[in-house]
C-alpha positions as CSV (number, residue, x, y, z in Angstrom):
1,M,-85.8,-96.6,-158.4
2,P,-82.1,-96.9,-160.0
3,E,-81.5,-98.8,-162.6
4,P,-80.3,-102.2,-161.0
5,C,-76.6,-103.3,-161.7
6,P,-75.6,-106.6,-163.2
7,L,-73.0,-107.9,-161.3
8,L,-70.2,-110.6,-162.1
9,T,-70.3,-114.3,-162.5
10,D,-67.9,-116.5,-160.0
11,D,-66.0,-117.1,-163.7
12,E,-65.6,-113.2,-164.3
13,V,-64.3,-112.7,-161.1
14,I,-61.7,-115.6,-161.4
15,T,-60.9,-114.5,-164.9
16,F,-59.9,-111.3,-163.3
17,I,-57.9,-112.6,-160.7
18,I,-56.0,-114.5,-163.2
19,R,-55.8,-111.9,-165.7
20,G,-56.0,-108.7,-163.9
21,Y,-58.9,-107.3,-166.5
22,H,-62.3,-106.9,-167.5
23,I,-64.1,-105.4,-170.3
24,V,-67.4,-103.8,-170.3
25,T,-69.4,-102.3,-173.2
26,P,-71.9,-100.2,-172.1
27,D,-74.5,-99.5,-174.1
28,F,-74.8,-95.5,-174.3
29,P,-77.3,-94.0,-176.4
30,P,-76.8,-92.9,-179.6
31,G,-74.5,-90.0,-180.0
32,F,-73.4,-89.9,-176.3
33,N,-69.4,-91.0,-177.3
34,E,-69.4,-88.8,-179.9
35,A,-70.5,-85.5,-177.6
36,I,-68.0,-86.7,-175.0
37,Y,-64.9,-86.8,-177.8
38,A,-66.2,-83.4,-179.5
39,E,-66.4,-81.9,-175.6
40,L,-62.5,-83.1,-175.2
41,A,-61.6,-82.1,-178.5
42,Q,-62.4,-78.5,-177.8
43,L,-60.1,-78.7,-174.5
44,T,-57.5,-76.0,-174.9
45,E,-55.3,-77.8,-172.1
46,N,-55.3,-81.1,-170.0
47,P,-57.6,-80.2,-167.2
48,G,-56.2,-83.2,-164.9
49,D,-58.0,-84.1,-162.1
50,A,-60.9,-81.5,-163.0
51,I,-61.7,-83.2,-166.0
52,L,-65.0,-84.4,-164.6
53,D,-65.9,-80.7,-164.2
54,R,-64.7,-80.0,-167.6
55,V,-66.7,-83.1,-169.1
56,P,-69.5,-83.9,-166.9
57,Q,-71.1,-86.0,-168.9
58,L,-68.7,-88.8,-167.6
59,Y,-70.7,-89.3,-164.3
60,E,-73.2,-90.8,-167.2
61,V,-70.1,-93.3,-167.9
62,Y,-68.7,-94.2,-164.5
63,G,-72.5,-94.2,-163.4
64,H,-73.6,-97.0,-165.8
65,P,-75.3,-100.2,-164.5
66,L,-72.7,-102.7,-166.1
67,V,-70.0,-100.2,-165.0
68,R,-71.0,-100.0,-161.5
69,G,-72.0,-103.6,-161.4
70,A,-68.2,-104.3,-162.3
71,L,-66.8,-102.1,-159.8
72,I,-69.0,-103.2,-157.0
73,S,-68.6,-107.0,-157.7
74,L,-64.5,-106.2,-157.6
75,L,-64.5,-103.6,-154.4
76,G,-67.6,-104.0,-152.6
77,E,-71.0,-101.7,-152.8
78,D,-69.3,-98.9,-150.7
79,Y,-66.6,-98.4,-153.7
80,R,-65.0,-94.6,-153.9
81,M,-64.4,-92.9,-157.0
82,S,-60.6,-91.4,-156.1
83,G,-60.0,-87.5,-157.0
84,H,-57.1,-88.8,-158.8
85,R,-58.4,-89.0,-162.7
86,H,-56.8,-87.8,-166.2
87,C,-57.6,-87.6,-169.9
88,H,-54.8,-89.0,-171.6
89,S,-54.6,-87.8,-175.6
90,T,-52.8,-89.8,-178.0
91,P,-52.6,-87.4,-181.1
92,P,-51.6,-88.7,-184.5
93,G,-48.0,-89.3,-184.4
94,A,-47.6,-89.3,-181.0
95,R,-44.6,-92.4,-180.0
96,S,-45.9,-95.1,-177.6
97,Q,-45.4,-94.9,-174.1
98,S,-42.6,-97.4,-172.0
99,W,-44.3,-100.5,-170.1
100,H,-45.2,-99.1,-166.9
101,Q,-46.8,-100.0,-163.5
102,D,-49.0,-96.6,-161.5
103,G,-48.2,-95.3,-158.5
104,T,-45.6,-96.2,-155.8
105,N,-45.1,-99.5,-156.4
106,Q,-47.0,-100.8,-152.9
107,R,-47.5,-104.3,-153.9
108,H,-50.4,-106.3,-152.3
109,H,-52.6,-109.1,-153.7
110,Q,-55.8,-108.0,-152.8
111,V,-58.0,-105.7,-155.0
112,R,-57.8,-102.5,-153.3
113,T,-58.1,-100.2,-156.1
114,V,-58.6,-100.5,-160.0
115,L,-58.0,-98.3,-162.8
116,A,-61.2,-97.8,-165.2
117,M,-60.3,-96.5,-168.7
118,Y,-63.0,-95.1,-170.9
119,Y,-62.8,-94.8,-174.6
120,P,-65.2,-92.2,-176.2
121,Q,-64.4,-93.7,-179.9
122,E,-63.5,-96.5,-181.4
123,V,-59.6,-98.0,-180.8
124,T,-58.4,-99.3,-183.7
125,P,-54.7,-101.0,-184.2
126,E,-53.6,-97.7,-186.3
127,L,-55.1,-95.4,-183.3
128,G,-52.7,-96.2,-180.5
129,P,-54.5,-98.5,-177.9
130,T,-53.6,-99.6,-174.6
131,V,-51.5,-102.4,-174.4
132,L,-51.9,-104.5,-171.1
133,L,-49.5,-108.1,-170.4
134,P,-51.8,-110.7,-168.6
135,G,-51.3,-111.7,-164.9
136,T,-48.7,-109.3,-164.1
137,H,-50.6,-107.2,-161.4
138,F,-48.5,-110.0,-159.1
139,R,-45.2,-109.1,-160.9
140,N,-43.4,-106.1,-159.4
141,A,-40.7,-104.0,-161.4
142,P,-38.4,-101.0,-161.2
143,T,-39.5,-98.6,-163.6
144,D,-36.5,-97.9,-165.2
145,R,-36.4,-101.8,-166.0
146,M,-39.7,-101.7,-167.5
147,A,-38.6,-99.1,-170.1
148,T,-36.1,-101.5,-171.2
149,Y,-38.9,-103.5,-172.6
150,A,-40.8,-103.8,-175.7
151,N,-43.5,-106.3,-177.2
152,F,-44.3,-109.2,-175.4
153,R,-46.1,-112.1,-177.5
154,E,-48.8,-112.4,-175.3
155,Q,-49.6,-108.7,-174.6
156,V,-53.4,-107.3,-174.9
157,A,-53.9,-104.4,-177.3
158,L,-57.2,-103.4,-176.1
159,T,-58.8,-102.3,-179.6
160,V,-62.0,-101.8,-178.7
161,P,-65.5,-100.2,-179.8
162,A,-66.4,-96.6,-179.0
163,G,-68.0,-96.6,-175.4
164,T,-66.1,-99.4,-173.9
165,V,-64.8,-99.0,-170.1
166,A,-61.4,-101.3,-169.2
167,I,-61.2,-102.1,-165.6
168,T,-57.6,-103.2,-164.2
169,H,-56.3,-104.5,-161.2
170,Y,-54.3,-100.9,-160.5
171,D,-50.7,-103.0,-160.8
172,I,-51.0,-104.3,-163.9
173,W,-48.3,-103.7,-166.7
174,H,-49.5,-101.2,-169.5
175,A,-48.9,-98.7,-171.7
176,G,-50.0,-96.4,-174.6
177,S,-48.6,-97.6,-178.2
178,A,-48.0,-95.2,-181.0
179,N,-50.5,-93.6,-182.8
180,H,-50.2,-94.2,-186.5
181,G,-54.1,-93.2,-187.1
182,G,-55.2,-89.7,-188.1
183,R,-57.3,-88.9,-185.3
184,T,-56.3,-88.0,-181.9
185,R,-56.9,-91.3,-179.2
186,Y,-58.7,-90.2,-176.3
187,M,-58.7,-92.5,-173.2
188,L,-60.4,-91.3,-169.7
189,K,-58.8,-93.1,-166.9
190,F,-60.1,-92.9,-163.2
191,L,-59.4,-94.6,-159.8
192,F,-61.7,-96.7,-157.5
193,N,-60.6,-97.5,-154.4
194,R,-62.3,-100.5,-151.9
195,A,-63.5,-98.4,-148.8
196,G,-64.1,-101.5,-146.3
197,E,-62.7,-104.9,-146.1
198,P,-64.8,-107.8,-147.7
199,T,-67.3,-109.9,-145.6
200,A,-68.7,-111.7,-148.2
201,P,-69.0,-112.1,-151.9
202,S,-70.2,-108.7,-153.3
203,W,-70.6,-110.8,-157.1
204,N,-73.0,-113.6,-158.2
205,H,-71.7,-116.0,-156.0
206,D,-72.6,-119.7,-156.3
207,P,-70.5,-121.3,-154.1
208,A,-71.2,-125.2,-156.1
209,R,-69.9,-123.2,-159.3
210,A,-67.0,-121.5,-157.8
211,A,-65.3,-124.6,-156.4
212,A,-65.8,-126.4,-159.9
213,L,-64.2,-123.3,-161.4
214,Q,-61.2,-123.0,-158.7
215,H,-59.0,-125.4,-160.9
216,R,-58.3,-122.5,-162.9
217,F,-56.4,-120.9,-160.2
218,T,-53.9,-123.7,-160.8
219,F,-53.6,-124.8,-164.7
220,D,-54.9,-121.1,-166.2
221,R,-51.7,-119.3,-167.3
222,A,-52.2,-115.5,-168.1
223,C,-49.0,-115.6,-170.1
224,T,-45.8,-117.9,-170.2
225,C,-43.6,-117.7,-167.3
226,S,-41.3,-120.5,-165.5
227,Q,-43.1,-122.9,-164.0
228,S,-41.6,-121.9,-161.0
229,D,-43.1,-118.2,-161.3
230,H,-46.5,-120.1,-162.1
231,Y,-46.4,-121.7,-158.8
232,K,-45.7,-118.4,-156.4
233,E,-48.8,-117.1,-158.9
234,R,-50.9,-119.9,-157.9
235,G,-50.8,-118.9,-154.3
236,L,-51.1,-115.0,-154.8
237,R,-54.5,-115.6,-157.1
238,L,-55.9,-118.2,-153.9
239,E,-54.6,-115.4,-151.6
240,M,-57.2,-112.9,-153.7
241,W,-59.6,-115.3,-154.2
242,N,-60.2,-115.9,-150.6
243,H,-59.8,-111.8,-149.7
244,L,-62.8,-111.2,-151.7
245,L,-64.6,-113.5,-150.4
246,G,-64.2,-112.3,-146.8
247,N,-62.3,-114.7,-145.6
248,A,-59.6,-113.8,-142.8
249,L,-55.9,-114.8,-144.2
250,E,-53.9,-117.2,-142.0
């Protein structure tokens, strides 16, 4: 029998909708993350989409019950792993990336694709953590304009323990920061897609509890913004929530 997958709660799904990311800390066995790091360090070239063939232990990362439970909660039982994946290697001395959104900027307000970023080593502030700007999965910007931005007051640096998997909405603004540490920082980026339209909640849904939490869509702020933008964002949050519940959009 496969190990059961703990599903997200209403509170966690609402937080994902508002902020655009969810952090998973699986309990991998001793030496597991270190073994993957050692395999990555032996690669003589970046295999791109073939990274899963070169480091098959990554199947265990994305098959971990906590990771699967989060993916089921956000994408449904029949979610699919995309054929596109990438090993991001940030050696000592590497400069920071520009802010960007992945993909072709086809904006929508549903959860159809997520990034699942695995870190086989502890990520300290010096090691060049990935930075996210919460709430920006609702905001579109041309890539060349985003390249003019530097640091944001409310950006979140993913300083995380080894083995962490950060699951983000595909459209969130993110970047890799400069590595001032003494070792290479690896991040394995995998994409997962929704296979069908939701017809019911795929997480641990308690209607009464959820109803009591929905005020968060109105009052929680992911980051500082104008009242006008926050007003628009409130409606987009509810649209995303209703879609996940399986409610037809009018």
